[in-house]
PDBQT receptor file of N, H, CA, C and O in Angstrom, charges set to zero:
ATOM      1  N   MET A   1      70.153 166.858   1.425  1.00  0.00    +0.000 N 
ATOM      2  CA  MET A   1      69.891 167.747   2.612  1.00  0.00    +0.000 C 
ATOM      3  C   MET A   1      71.209 167.927   2.969  1.00  0.00    +0.000 C 
ATOM      4  O   MET A   1      71.548 167.531   4.084  1.00  0.00    +0.000 OA
ATOM      5  N   THR A   2      71.536 168.137   2.677  1.00  0.00    +0.000 N 
ATOM      6  H   THR A   2      71.261 168.459   1.771  1.00  0.00    +0.000 HD
ATOM      7  CA  THR A   2      73.598 168.728   2.965  1.00  0.00    +0.000 C 
ATOM      8  C   THR A   2      73.551 169.438   4.295  1.00  0.00    +0.000 C 
ATOM      9  O   THR A   2      74.113 168.931   5.266  1.00  0.00    +0.000 OA
ATOM     10  N   ASN A   3      72.803 170.773   4.405  1.00  0.00    +0.000 N 
ATOM     11  H   ASN A   3      72.346 171.185   3.616  1.00  0.00    +0.000 HD
ATOM     12  CA  ASN A   3      72.800 171.460   5.238  1.00  0.00    +0.000 C 
ATOM     13  C   ASN A   3      71.543 171.643   5.898  1.00  0.00    +0.000 C 
ATOM     14  O   ASN A   3      70.523 171.397   5.254  1.00  0.00    +0.000 OA
ATOM     15  N   PRO A   4      71.433 172.152   7.430  1.00  0.00    +0.000 N 
ATOM     16  CA  PRO A   4      69.776 172.560   7.711  1.00  0.00    +0.000 C 
ATOM     17  C   PRO A   4      69.602 174.273   6.934  1.00  0.00    +0.000 C 
ATOM     18  O   PRO A   4      70.453 174.891   6.295  1.00  0.00    +0.000 OA
ATOM     19  N   HIS A   5      68.506 174.593   7.208  1.00  0.00    +0.000 N 
ATOM     20  H   HIS A   5      67.814 174.091   7.728  1.00  0.00    +0.000 HD
ATOM     21  CA  HIS A   5      68.343 176.209   6.106  1.00  0.00    +0.000 C 
ATOM     22  C   HIS A   5      69.190 177.153   7.443  1.00  0.00    +0.000 C 
ATOM     23  O   HIS A   5      69.342 176.915   8.642  1.00  0.00    +0.000 OA
ATOM     24  N   PRO A   6      69.568 178.158   6.659  1.00  0.00    +0.000 N 
ATOM     25  CA  PRO A   6      70.564 179.116   6.872  1.00  0.00    +0.000 C 
ATOM     26  C   PRO A   6      69.909 179.844   8.136  1.00  0.00    +0.000 C 
ATOM     27  O   PRO A   6      70.620 180.273   9.045  1.00  0.00    +0.000 OA
ATOM     28  N   GLU A   7      68.753 179.941   8.146  1.00  0.00    +0.000 N 
ATOM     29  H   GLU A   7      68.175 179.592   7.407  1.00  0.00    +0.000 HD
ATOM     30  CA  GLU A   7      68.064 180.428   8.867  1.00  0.00    +0.000 C 
ATOM     31  C   GLU A   7      68.216 179.522  10.142  1.00  0.00    +0.000 C 
ATOM     32  O   GLU A   7      68.941 179.882  11.069  1.00  0.00    +0.000 OA
ATOM     33  N   GLU A   8      67.669 178.594  10.165  1.00  0.00    +0.000 N 
ATOM     34  H   GLU A   8      67.080 178.301   9.412  1.00  0.00    +0.000 HD
ATOM     35  CA  GLU A   8      68.365 177.623  11.653  1.00  0.00    +0.000 C 
ATOM     36  C   GLU A   8      69.357 177.448  11.947  1.00  0.00    +0.000 C 
ATOM     37  O   GLU A   8      69.572 176.794  12.967  1.00  0.00    +0.000 OA
ATOM     38  N   LYS A   9      70.178 177.851  11.340  1.00  0.00    +0.000 N 
ATOM     39  H   LYS A   9      70.004 178.383  10.511  1.00  0.00    +0.000 HD
ATOM     40  CA  LYS A   9      71.418 177.783  11.820  1.00  0.00    +0.000 C 
ATOM     41  C   LYS A   9      72.100 178.991  12.089  1.00  0.00    +0.000 C 
ATOM     42  O   LYS A   9      73.153 178.894  12.719  1.00  0.00    +0.000 OA
ATOM     43  N   LEU A  10      71.767 179.951  11.789  1.00  0.00    +0.000 N 
ATOM     44  H   LEU A  10      70.911 180.030  11.277  1.00  0.00    +0.000 HD
ATOM     45  CA  LEU A  10      72.085 181.063  12.432  1.00  0.00    +0.000 C 
ATOM     46  C   LEU A  10      71.030 180.756  13.884  1.00  0.00    +0.000 C 
ATOM     47  O   LEU A  10      71.599 180.560  14.957  1.00  0.00    +0.000 OA
ATOM     48  N   ARG A  11      70.026 180.741  13.843  1.00  0.00    +0.000 N 
ATOM     49  H   ARG A  11      69.564 180.900  12.971  1.00  0.00    +0.000 HD
ATOM     50  CA  ARG A  11      68.990 180.517  15.300  1.00  0.00    +0.000 C 
ATOM     51  C   ARG A  11      69.707 180.023  16.047  1.00  0.00    +0.000 C 
ATOM     52  O   ARG A  11      69.870 180.856  16.939  1.00  0.00    +0.000 OA
ATOM     53  N   LEU A  12      70.527 178.752  16.361  1.00  0.00    +0.000 N 
ATOM     54  H   LEU A  12      70.395 178.075  15.636  1.00  0.00    +0.000 HD
ATOM     55  CA  LEU A  12      71.146 177.729  16.942  1.00  0.00    +0.000 C 
ATOM     56  C   LEU A  12      72.512 178.914  17.540  1.00  0.00    +0.000 C 
ATOM     57  O   LEU A  12      72.750 179.305  18.683  1.00  0.00    +0.000 OA
ATOM     58  N   PHE A  13      73.245 179.244  16.143  1.00  0.00    +0.000 N 
ATOM     59  H   PHE A  13      73.051 178.926  15.215  1.00  0.00    +0.000 HD
ATOM     60  CA  PHE A  13      74.236 180.344  16.521  1.00  0.00    +0.000 C 
ATOM     61  C   PHE A  13      73.750 180.984  17.732  1.00  0.00    +0.000 C 
ATOM     62  O   PHE A  13      73.860 180.656  18.914  1.00  0.00    +0.000 OA
ATOM     63  N   GLN A  14      73.129 182.073  17.110  1.00  0.00    +0.000 N 
ATOM     64  H   GLN A  14      73.040 182.339  16.151  1.00  0.00    +0.000 HD
ATOM     65  CA  GLN A  14      72.077 183.228  18.264  1.00  0.00    +0.000 C 
ATOM     66  C   GLN A  14      71.887 182.462  19.496  1.00  0.00    +0.000 C 
ATOM     67  O   GLN A  14      72.182 183.153  20.472  1.00  0.00    +0.000 OA
ATOM     68  N   LEU A  15      71.423 181.052  19.860  1.00  0.00    +0.000 N 
ATOM     69  H   LEU A  15      71.184 180.491  19.068  1.00  0.00    +0.000 HD
ATOM     70  CA  LEU A  15      71.181 180.702  20.486  1.00  0.00    +0.000 C 
ATOM     71  C   LEU A  15      72.595 180.189  21.716  1.00  0.00    +0.000 C 
ATOM     72  O   LEU A  15      72.477 180.135  22.940  1.00  0.00    +0.000 OA
ATOM     73  N   LEU A  16      73.211 180.035  21.316  1.00  0.00    +0.000 N 
ATOM     74  H   LEU A  16      73.308 180.079  20.322  1.00  0.00    +0.000 HD
ATOM     75  CA  LEU A  16      74.494 179.511  21.629  1.00  0.00    +0.000 C 
ATOM     76  C   LEU A  16      75.246 180.256  22.472  1.00  0.00    +0.000 C 
ATOM     77  O   LEU A  16      75.763 180.006  23.560  1.00  0.00    +0.000 OA
ATOM     78  N   SER A  17      75.206 181.497  21.575  1.00  0.00    +0.000 N 
ATOM     79  H   SER A  17      74.786 181.700  20.690  1.00  0.00    +0.000 HD
ATOM     80  CA  SER A  17      76.013 182.702  21.967  1.00  0.00    +0.000 C 
ATOM     81  C   SER A  17      75.928 183.503  23.229  1.00  0.00    +0.000 C 
ATOM     82  O   SER A  17      76.586 184.309  23.887  1.00  0.00    +0.000 OA
ATOM     83  N   GLN A  18      74.538 182.739  23.232  1.00  0.00    +0.000 N 
ATOM     84  H   GLN A  18      74.003 182.084  22.698  1.00  0.00    +0.000 HD
ATOM     85  CA  GLN A  18      73.471 183.616  24.776  1.00  0.00    +0.000 C 
ATOM     86  C   GLN A  18      74.237 183.038  25.568  1.00  0.00    +0.000 C 
ATOM     87  O   GLN A  18      74.708 183.816  26.398  1.00  0.00    +0.000 OA
ATOM     88  N   HIS A  19      74.747 181.429  25.721  1.00  0.00    +0.000 N 
ATOM     89  H   HIS A  19      74.364 180.797  25.047  1.00  0.00    +0.000 HD
ATOM     90  CA  HIS A  19      75.288 180.395  26.937  1.00  0.00    +0.000 C 
ATOM     91  C   HIS A  19      76.807 180.882  26.310  1.00  0.00    +0.000 C 
ATOM     92  O   HIS A  19      77.301 181.249  25.243  1.00  0.00    +0.000 OA
ATOM     93  N   GLU A  20      77.209 180.614  27.792  1.00  0.00    +0.000 N 
ATOM     94  H   GLU A  20      76.807 180.317  28.658  1.00  0.00    +0.000 HD
ATOM     95  CA  GLU A  20      78.406 180.777  28.250  1.00  0.00    +0.000 C 
ATOM     96  C   GLU A  20      79.655 179.148  27.703  1.00  0.00    +0.000 C 
ATOM     97  O   GLU A  20      80.818 179.146  27.300  1.00  0.00    +0.000 OA
ATOM     98  N   GLY A  21      79.071 178.474  27.857  1.00  0.00    +0.000 N 
ATOM     99  H   GLY A  21      78.126 178.476  28.184  1.00  0.00    +0.000 HD
ATOM    100  CA  GLY A  21      79.476 176.709  27.856  1.00  0.00    +0.000 C 
ATOM    101  C   GLY A  21      78.519 176.083  26.564  1.00  0.00    +0.000 C 
ATOM    102  O   GLY A  21      77.618 176.595  25.901  1.00  0.00    +0.000 OA
ATOM    103  N   TRP A  22      79.019 175.028  26.544  1.00  0.00    +0.000 N 
ATOM    104  H   TRP A  22      79.751 174.612  27.083  1.00  0.00    +0.000 HD
ATOM    105  CA  TRP A  22      78.115 174.324  26.109  1.00  0.00    +0.000 C 
ATOM    106  C   TRP A  22      77.113 173.080  26.719  1.00  0.00    +0.000 C 
ATOM    107  O   TRP A  22      77.353 171.873  26.696  1.00  0.00    +0.000 OA
ATOM    108  N   PRO A  23      75.882 173.789  27.284  1.00  0.00    +0.000 N 
ATOM    109  CA  PRO A  23      75.434 172.357  28.328  1.00  0.00    +0.000 C 
ATOM    110  C   PRO A  23      75.254 171.043  27.395  1.00  0.00    +0.000 C 
ATOM    111  O   PRO A  23      75.205 171.020  26.165  1.00  0.00    +0.000 OA
ATOM    112  N   GLU A  24      75.180 170.110  28.169  1.00  0.00    +0.000 N 
ATOM    113  H   GLU A  24      75.220 170.128  29.168  1.00  0.00    +0.000 HD
ATOM    114  CA  GLU A  24      74.898 168.568  27.290  1.00  0.00    +0.000 C 
ATOM    115  C   GLU A  24      73.448 168.490  26.685  1.00  0.00    +0.000 C 
ATOM    116  O   GLU A  24      73.232 167.873  25.642  1.00  0.00    +0.000 OA
ATOM    117  N   THR A  25      72.400 169.188  27.437  1.00  0.00    +0.000 N 
ATOM    118  H   THR A  25      72.576 169.690  28.284  1.00  0.00    +0.000 HD
ATOM    119  CA  THR A  25      71.395 169.437  27.237  1.00  0.00    +0.000 C 
ATOM    120  C   THR A  25      71.111 170.318  25.681  1.00  0.00    +0.000 C 
ATOM    121  O   THR A  25      70.174 170.180  24.894  1.00  0.00    +0.000 OA
ATOM    122  N   LEU A  26      72.139 171.118  25.620  1.00  0.00    +0.000 N 
ATOM    123  H   LEU A  26      72.899 171.231  26.260  1.00  0.00    +0.000 HD
ATOM    124  CA  LEU A  26      71.822 172.177  24.422  1.00  0.00    +0.000 C 
ATOM    125  C   LEU A  26      72.597 171.318  23.128  1.00  0.00    +0.000 C 
ATOM    126  O   LEU A  26      72.303 171.498  21.946  1.00  0.00    +0.000 OA
ATOM    127  N   LYS A  27      73.737 170.268  23.654  1.00  0.00    +0.000 N 
ATOM    128  H   LYS A  27      73.976 170.122  24.614  1.00  0.00    +0.000 HD
ATOM    129  CA  LYS A  27      74.102 169.698  22.943  1.00  0.00    +0.000 C 
ATOM    130  C   LYS A  27      72.688 168.671  21.817  1.00  0.00    +0.000 C 
ATOM    131  O   LYS A  27      72.224 168.778  20.682  1.00  0.00    +0.000 OA
ATOM    132  N   GLU A  28      72.484 167.683  23.099  1.00  0.00    +0.000 N 
ATOM    133  H   GLU A  28      72.861 167.596  24.021  1.00  0.00    +0.000 HD
ATOM    134  CA  GLU A  28      71.410 167.133  22.476  1.00  0.00    +0.000 C 
ATOM    135  C   GLU A  28      70.813 167.689  21.583  1.00  0.00    +0.000 C 
ATOM    136  O   GLU A  28      70.930 167.297  20.421  1.00  0.00    +0.000 OA
ATOM    137  N   ALA A  29      69.967 168.821  21.951  1.00  0.00    +0.000 N 
ATOM    138  H   ALA A  29      69.872 169.139  22.894  1.00  0.00    +0.000 HD
ATOM    139  CA  ALA A  29      68.789 169.256  21.699  1.00  0.00    +0.000 C 
ATOM    140  C   ALA A  29      69.320 169.416  19.891  1.00  0.00    +0.000 C 
ATOM    141  O   ALA A  29      68.750 168.929  18.914  1.00  0.00    +0.000 OA
ATOM    142  N   ILE A  30      70.574 170.258  19.921  1.00  0.00    +0.000 N 
ATOM    143  H   ILE A  30      71.037 170.654  20.714  1.00  0.00    +0.000 HD
ATOM    144  CA  ILE A  30      70.968 170.324  18.171  1.00  0.00    +0.000 C 
ATOM    145  C   ILE A  30      70.842 169.384  17.789  1.00  0.00    +0.000 C 
ATOM    146  O   ILE A  30      70.255 169.169  16.729  1.00  0.00    +0.000 OA
ATOM    147  N   GLN A  31      71.641 167.992  18.946  1.00  0.00    +0.000 N 
ATOM    148  H   GLN A  31      72.117 168.167  19.808  1.00  0.00    +0.000 HD
ATOM    149  CA  GLN A  31      71.933 166.836  17.658  1.00  0.00    +0.000 C 
ATOM    150  C   GLN A  31      70.326 166.520  17.247  1.00  0.00    +0.000 C 
ATOM    151  O   GLN A  31      70.113 165.934  16.186  1.00  0.00    +0.000 OA
ATOM    152  N   VAL A  32      69.429 166.841  17.938  1.00  0.00    +0.000 N 
ATOM    153  H   VAL A  32      69.602 167.318  18.800  1.00  0.00    +0.000 HD
ATOM    154  CA  VAL A  32      67.968 166.414  17.185  1.00  0.00    +0.000 C 
ATOM    155  C   VAL A  32      67.085 166.791  16.475  1.00  0.00    +0.000 C 
ATOM    156  O   VAL A  32      65.991 166.324  16.157  1.00  0.00    +0.000 OA
ATOM    157  N   GLU A  33      67.895 168.114  16.123  1.00  0.00    +0.000 N 
ATOM    158  H   GLU A  33      68.783 168.493  16.381  1.00  0.00    +0.000 HD
ATOM    159  CA  GLU A  33      67.649 169.153  15.627  1.00  0.00    +0.000 C 
ATOM    160  C   GLU A  33      68.174 168.725  14.035  1.00  0.00    +0.000 C 
ATOM    161  O   GLU A  33      67.497 168.816  13.011  1.00  0.00    +0.000 OA
ATOM    162  N   LYS A  34      69.414 168.291  14.140  1.00  0.00    +0.000 N 
ATOM    163  H   LYS A  34      69.964 168.217  14.972  1.00  0.00    +0.000 HD
ATOM    164  CA  LYS A  34      70.432 167.439  12.958  1.00  0.00    +0.000 C 
ATOM    165  C   LYS A  34      69.401 166.728  12.196  1.00  0.00    +0.000 C 
ATOM    166  O   LYS A  34      68.862 167.041  11.134  1.00  0.00    +0.000 OA
ATOM    167  N   ASP A  35      69.198 165.462  13.135  1.00  0.00    +0.000 N 
ATOM    168  H   ASP A  35      69.636 165.208  13.997  1.00  0.00    +0.000 HD
ATOM    169  CA  ASP A  35      68.581 164.274  12.774  1.00  0.00    +0.000 C 
ATOM    170  C   ASP A  35      67.057 164.279  12.425  1.00  0.00    +0.000 C 
ATOM    171  O   ASP A  35      66.434 163.227  12.277  1.00  0.00    +0.000 OA
ATOM    172  N   GLY A  36      66.421 165.661  12.288  1.00  0.00    +0.000 N 
ATOM    173  H   GLY A  36      66.926 166.515  12.409  1.00  0.00    +0.000 HD
ATOM    174  CA  GLY A  36      65.282 166.427  12.335  1.00  0.00    +0.000 C 
ATOM    175  C   GLY A  36      64.424 165.275  12.539  1.00  0.00    +0.000 C 
ATOM    176  O   GLY A  36      63.207 165.424  12.655  1.00  0.00    +0.000 OA
TER     177      GLY A  36
């Protein structure tokens, strides 16, 4: 397992693009998804 699925990555990037900053909760959510 090197990288998550492209679709997952794209979904995360789209989600981030909707936010102007990087909320801590969003960071944690991404970290959780990375840890799987």
